[in-house]
Every structure is written in structure tokens, then in C-alpha cells.
C-alpha positions as CSV (number, residue, x, y, z in Angstrom):
1,X,-231.5,2.4,-95.3
2,X,-233.6,0.3,-93.0
3,X,-233.5,-3.2,-91.7
4,X,-231.5,-5.2,-89.2
5,X,-229.2,-8.3,-89.4
6,X,-227.2,-10.4,-87.0
7,X,-223.7,-10.8,-88.4
8,X,-220.8,-12.9,-87.1
9,X,-217.0,-12.5,-87.5
10,X,-215.2,-15.8,-87.4
11,X,-211.9,-15.1,-85.7
12,X,-209.6,-17.9,-86.7
13,X,-206.0,-19.0,-86.0
14,X,-205.3,-20.5,-89.4
15,X,-202.1,-22.4,-90.3
16,X,-200.8,-23.9,-93.5
17,X,-203.0,-27.0,-93.5
18,X,-205.9,-26.3,-95.9
19,X,-208.0,-29.2,-94.8
20,X,-207.6,-28.4,-91.1
21,X,-208.4,-24.8,-91.7
22,X,-211.5,-25.6,-93.7
23,X,-212.7,-28.0,-91.0
24,X,-212.3,-25.4,-88.3
25,X,-214.0,-22.7,-90.4
26,X,-216.9,-25.0,-91.2
27,X,-217.4,-25.8,-87.5
28,X,-217.4,-22.1,-86.6
29,X,-219.7,-21.2,-89.5
30,X,-222.3,-23.7,-88.3
31,X,-222.0,-22.3,-84.8
32,X,-222.5,-18.8,-86.0
33,X,-225.6,-19.8,-88.1
34,X,-227.0,-21.7,-85.1
35,X,-226.5,-18.5,-83.1
36,X,-228.7,-16.6,-85.5
37,X,-226.1,-14.9,-87.8
38,X,-227.3,-14.5,-91.4
39,X,-224.1,-12.8,-92.7
40,X,-220.7,-14.4,-91.9
41,X,-217.4,-12.6,-92.2
42,X,-214.0,-14.3,-92.1
43,X,-210.4,-13.0,-92.0
44,X,-207.9,-12.5,-94.7
45,X,-206.1,-15.7,-95.6
46,X,-208.8,-17.7,-93.8
47,X,-207.9,-21.1,-95.4
48,X,-204.1,-20.7,-95.7
49,X,-201.8,-18.7,-93.5
50,X,-198.0,-19.0,-93.5
51,X,-195.4,-16.2,-93.1
52,X,-193.4,-17.7,-96.0
53,X,-194.3,-16.4,-99.4
54,X,-192.8,-19.5,-100.9
55,X,-195.2,-21.7,-98.9
56,X,-198.2,-19.5,-99.8
57,X,-197.3,-19.8,-103.6
58,X,-196.8,-23.5,-103.4
59,X,-200.2,-24.0,-101.7
60,X,-202.2,-21.3,-103.6
61,X,-205.5,-22.4,-104.9
62,X,-206.3,-22.6,-108.6
63,X,-207.2,-19.3,-110.4
64,X,-210.9,-20.3,-110.2
65,X,-210.7,-20.7,-106.4
66,X,-211.0,-24.4,-106.4
67,X,-211.4,-26.6,-104.5
68,X,-212.2,-24.1,-101.8
69,X,-214.9,-22.1,-103.6
70,X,-217.2,-25.1,-104.1
71,X,-216.9,-26.1,-100.5
72,X,-217.7,-22.5,-99.3
73,X,-220.6,-22.2,-101.7
74,X,-222.1,-25.5,-100.5
75,X,-221.7,-24.3,-96.9
76,X,-223.7,-21.1,-97.6
77,X,-226.5,-23.1,-99.2
78,X,-226.5,-25.6,-96.3
79,X,-226.7,-22.9,-93.7
80,X,-228.8,-20.3,-95.7
81,X,-226.2,-17.6,-94.9
82,X,-224.3,-14.9,-96.9
83,X,-220.5,-15.0,-96.5
84,X,-217.8,-12.4,-96.9
85,X,-214.8,-14.7,-97.5
86,X,-212.0,-12.6,-96.1
87,X,-209.6,-13.7,-98.8
88,X,-208.3,-16.7,-100.7
89,X,-204.8,-16.9,-102.2
90,X,-205.2,-17.7,-105.9
91,X,-202.6,-18.4,-108.6
92,X,-202.4,-15.5,-111.0
93,X,-200.5,-17.0,-113.9
94,X,-197.3,-14.9,-113.6
95,X,-195.7,-16.7,-110.6
96,X,-197.4,-14.4,-108.1
97,X,-200.8,-14.6,-106.5
98,X,-204.1,-12.7,-106.1
99,X,-205.3,-12.0,-102.6
100,X,-209.0,-12.2,-103.4
101,X,-212.0,-11.5,-101.2
102,X,-215.3,-13.1,-102.2
103,X,-219.0,-12.4,-101.4
104,X,-221.2,-15.5,-101.6
105,X,-225.0,-15.4,-101.4
106,X,-227.2,-17.7,-99.3
107,X,-227.9,-19.5,-102.6
108,X,-224.2,-20.3,-103.0
109,X,-223.6,-17.8,-105.8
110,X,-220.4,-15.7,-106.0
111,X,-221.9,-12.2,-106.0
112,X,-218.7,-10.2,-106.1
113,X,-214.9,-10.5,-106.0
114,X,-212.3,-8.0,-104.9
115,X,-208.5,-8.2,-105.3
116,X,-206.5,-6.4,-102.6
117,X,-205.2,-3.2,-104.0
118,X,-202.6,-2.0,-101.5
119,X,-199.5,-4.2,-100.9
120,X,-198.0,-4.4,-97.5
121,X,-194.4,-3.4,-98.3
122,X,-193.0,-2.4,-94.9
123,X,-190.4,-2.8,-92.3
124,X,-191.9,-3.5,-88.9
125,X,-190.8,-1.8,-85.7
126,X,-188.9,-5.0,-84.7
127,X,-186.9,-4.8,-88.0
128,X,-188.7,-7.5,-90.0
129,X,-189.2,-6.6,-93.6
130,X,-192.3,-7.7,-95.5
131,X,-192.7,-7.2,-99.3
132,X,-196.1,-8.4,-100.4
133,X,-195.7,-6.9,-103.9
134,X,-193.1,-9.5,-104.6
135,X,-195.6,-12.3,-104.0
136,X,-198.9,-10.8,-104.9
137,X,-200.4,-9.0,-107.8
138,X,-202.3,-5.8,-106.8
139,X,-205.9,-5.4,-107.7
140,X,-206.9,-2.4,-109.8
141,X,-210.6,-1.7,-109.0
142,X,-212.6,-0.8,-106.0
143,X,-215.8,-2.9,-105.5
144,X,-219.2,-2.3,-104.0
145,X,-221.6,-5.2,-103.9
146,X,-225.4,-5.5,-103.2
147,X,-226.6,-7.6,-100.3
148,X,-230.1,-8.0,-98.8
149,X,-229.2,-5.5,-96.1
150,X,-227.5,-2.8,-98.2
151,X,-224.5,-2.1,-100.2
152,X,-221.1,-3.5,-99.0
153,X,-217.8,-2.0,-99.8
154,X,-215.1,-4.7,-100.1
155,X,-211.5,-4.1,-98.9
156,X,-208.7,-6.2,-97.4
157,X,-206.2,-5.5,-94.5
158,X,-203.6,-3.0,-95.5
159,X,-206.2,-1.1,-97.5
160,X,-207.3,0.2,-94.1
161,X,-204.5,2.8,-94.2
162,X,-205.8,4.4,-97.4
163,X,-208.9,6.4,-96.4
164,X,-209.6,7.6,-100.0
165,X,-210.7,4.1,-100.9
166,X,-213.3,4.0,-98.2
167,X,-214.5,7.5,-99.1
168,X,-215.1,6.4,-102.7
169,X,-217.0,3.3,-101.5
170,X,-219.2,5.2,-99.1
171,X,-219.9,8.1,-101.6
172,X,-221.1,5.4,-104.0
173,X,-223.6,4.0,-101.7
174,X,-221.8,1.6,-99.3
175,X,-223.4,1.4,-95.9
176,X,-221.2,-1.4,-94.7
177,X,-217.4,-1.6,-95.2
178,X,-215.6,-4.9,-94.9
179,X,-212.0,-5.0,-93.7
180,X,-211.0,-8.7,-93.4
181,X,-207.4,-8.7,-92.0
182,X,-204.5,-10.7,-90.8
183,X,-203.0,-7.6,-89.1
184,X,-199.5,-7.9,-87.8
185,X,-199.4,-7.9,-84.0
186,X,-196.9,-5.1,-83.7
187,X,-198.8,-2.6,-85.9
188,X,-202.1,-3.9,-84.6
189,X,-201.4,-3.0,-81.0
190,X,-200.5,0.5,-82.1
191,X,-203.0,1.3,-84.8
192,X,-205.8,-1.3,-85.4
193,X,-208.6,0.1,-83.2
194,X,-207.9,3.7,-84.1
195,X,-207.9,3.1,-87.8
196,X,-211.0,0.9,-87.9
197,X,-213.0,3.4,-85.8
198,X,-211.8,6.3,-88.0
199,X,-213.0,4.6,-91.2
200,X,-216.4,4.1,-89.6
201,X,-216.6,7.7,-88.4
202,X,-215.3,9.3,-91.6
203,X,-217.7,7.4,-93.8
204,X,-220.7,7.1,-91.4
205,X,-220.9,3.4,-92.2
206,X,-220.8,0.2,-90.3
207,X,-217.3,-1.3,-90.4
208,X,-216.9,-5.1,-90.1
209,X,-213.4,-6.1,-89.6
210,X,-212.9,-9.9,-89.1
211,X,-209.3,-10.6,-88.0
212,X,-206.9,-13.5,-87.8
213,X,-205.3,-14.1,-84.3
214,X,-202.4,-15.9,-82.7
215,X,-199.2,-17.4,-83.9
216,X,-198.8,-19.0,-87.4
217,X,-196.2,-21.0,-89.3
218,X,-193.4,-19.0,-90.8
219,X,-193.0,-16.7,-87.8
220,X,-196.2,-14.8,-88.5
221,X,-198.0,-13.3,-85.5
222,X,-201.4,-11.6,-85.9
223,X,-203.3,-9.3,-83.6
224,X,-206.9,-10.6,-83.5
225,X,-209.5,-8.2,-82.1
226,X,-212.1,-8.6,-84.8
227,X,-214.1,-5.4,-84.7
228,X,-217.6,-4.3,-85.6
229,X,-218.1,-0.5,-85.4
230,X,-221.3,1.5,-86.0
231,X,-221.5,4.7,-88.1
232,X,-221.0,6.9,-85.0
233,X,-217.8,5.1,-84.1
234,X,-219.1,3.0,-81.3
235,X,-217.5,-0.5,-81.0
236,X,-220.3,-3.0,-81.0
237,X,-218.0,-6.1,-80.8
238,X,-214.4,-6.9,-80.1
239,X,-213.1,-10.4,-80.6
240,X,-210.1,-10.1,-78.3
241,X,-207.1,-12.3,-78.9
242,X,-208.5,-15.8,-79.0
243,X,-210.3,-17.7,-81.8
244,X,-214.1,-17.6,-81.6
245,X,-217.3,-16.4,-83.1
246,X,-218.0,-12.7,-82.6
247,X,-221.6,-11.6,-83.0
248,X,-223.1,-8.1,-83.6
249,X,-226.6,-6.9,-84.4
250,X,-226.7,-4.2,-87.1
251,X,-229.5,-1.7,-87.3
252,X,-228.9,-0.4,-90.8
253,X,-231.3,2.5,-90.2
254,X,-228.6,4.1,-88.1
255,X,-226.6,4.9,-91.3
256,X,-229.4,7.2,-92.6
257,X,-229.8,8.8,-89.2
258,X,-226.1,9.7,-88.8
259,X,-225.7,10.8,-92.4
260,X,-228.8,13.1,-92.2
261,X,-227.5,14.6,-88.9
262,X,-223.9,15.1,-90.1
263,X,-223.9,14.9,-93.9
264,X,-220.1,15.1,-94.3
265,X,-220.1,12.7,-97.3
266,X,-221.7,15.4,-99.3
267,X,-219.5,18.2,-98.1
268,X,-216.3,17.5,-100.1
269,X,-215.0,20.5,-101.9
270,X,-212.3,20.7,-104.7
271,X,-209.1,22.3,-103.8
272,X,-205.8,23.0,-105.4
273,X,-202.8,20.8,-104.6
274,X,-200.7,22.1,-101.7
275,X,-197.8,24.4,-102.4
276,X,-195.2,25.8,-100.1
277,X,-195.4,29.5,-99.4
278,X,-192.1,31.3,-98.9
């Protein structure tokens, strides 16, 4: 893999006003393109964020992604950039939603779509319970997509805690792994940096993890710290805790160099399931 590209993570503090979120995103996208970025990455729930599942359902987009998808496609055409749209919340037809990440080309075409597989059904350290599976339908398929700079593995947020997904993507040719997120602040402080760097190191891939930041309606608090990590685990960019455009220059040739030096992606071996010896 050879070539280079300047990317940008658009670290937003989205609320539950779709029009306001789209206006902010558009301004940031234009800033990123003016700064030389050719590939833009946005967070999970980039155009609608509320801690209430009821509000998210009421304001979910149509199943075809409209009206957001047309606006985002037009923006890609205007700016001549590719976009990894972190995720949009779409009606699914059964009263729940899909949490869908979309890849849009510079021509405004939807190249790939991925529905978040792993649902965030947890109780946070502070006692707050979150049950995403009650509001969202889980995706069923992993997705790699072709870009001008190499193959991109698409994931979303809580997927980060399931390394087998990333292994499968990398072993099938992904050289970049996208992890758009709205990571909870409590778990983010404890685990975000470590897990993102681990996925890059394990899979000898660039990891691009655009993140939501700040306080949101419905008592939701996100961690921020959009990260770009290279195949050796070096952090190339960290967005901190405030909204902004986070740039990184990727040298895709580094993937081949690291994988040739330490070819662990080819060293998996079959083994029997664990058993307890007495």
C-alpha cells in the first residue's frame, strides 16, 4: 500500500436540533477542506444527539437517510472530498432504529453503509443504565469499503471493545479502520486511548476515531479526544475535549512496512476451545 492523504476528524458537540447540527457540520467540513483534507470523518450521531431514546426515535431520519443524505452528498460534491459519516439514526420499520455509518465519495455517491453490530447495554460506574438494544436494531455484517487510498474497515463506537471484528476487517485487506464514536465520558477516561491504540497495534492499521465531545440534551456526556493512530500505535492526532477540526497526514505505505516487519496478521493458528484442567 502506497500513497498519502490528509484527513480530518470533525469533533462536534451535537444536540437534538438537526438543522443546527447540519449547519455546524457544514461549516467544519468547509474549514477542513480549505485546510487540505481530502477525507473527512465525523462522529457517531453527528446530526442528532440526545440521551433520550424516545427523542432519538421521534427525530430519526427516514429509512433512506433523507433529508440528511442528499445534503451530505451535495457537500462532498461541492468540496471534492470523501466523507465517512460517523452515523445517522434511521427508522427501521419495527419501532427501533438503525445506527448507520455511511461512506460517501467525492462525487456524492454512497459507496458503503454499515449498521452498528454491538449494542451498548451497560451500567456505567456512576450507576446509569443504558440499553441500546431496546432502541436500535443490531447490524449483522462487517463491512470493508474501497477508497482511493486503500480499503477502509467500518465500525461504530461500542464495536471498539470487540477485537475479533477488527481482526476480520484487517485480514480481509483493511488498511484503515474507522471508529466514529460518542463515547461516554466515564468509560472514555478509563479506556478510550488504550483501546483505540490496541486496535491499531493488533491490526497494523491506521485507526481513525472521530469522537463527539461535551454535554448534550438528555443528560448525555461524551469524552471527545478524536484520535488518529498509525499502524505502530503512535498517536498522530488527539482532538482534546473541545469541538474542532483535527488534521492528520497518513502515509499509507507505513502499513506495508509494519506488516512486513511484524507479520502477525498471518500468524493466527487454530486452537481447541479452553477447558479446565483438574
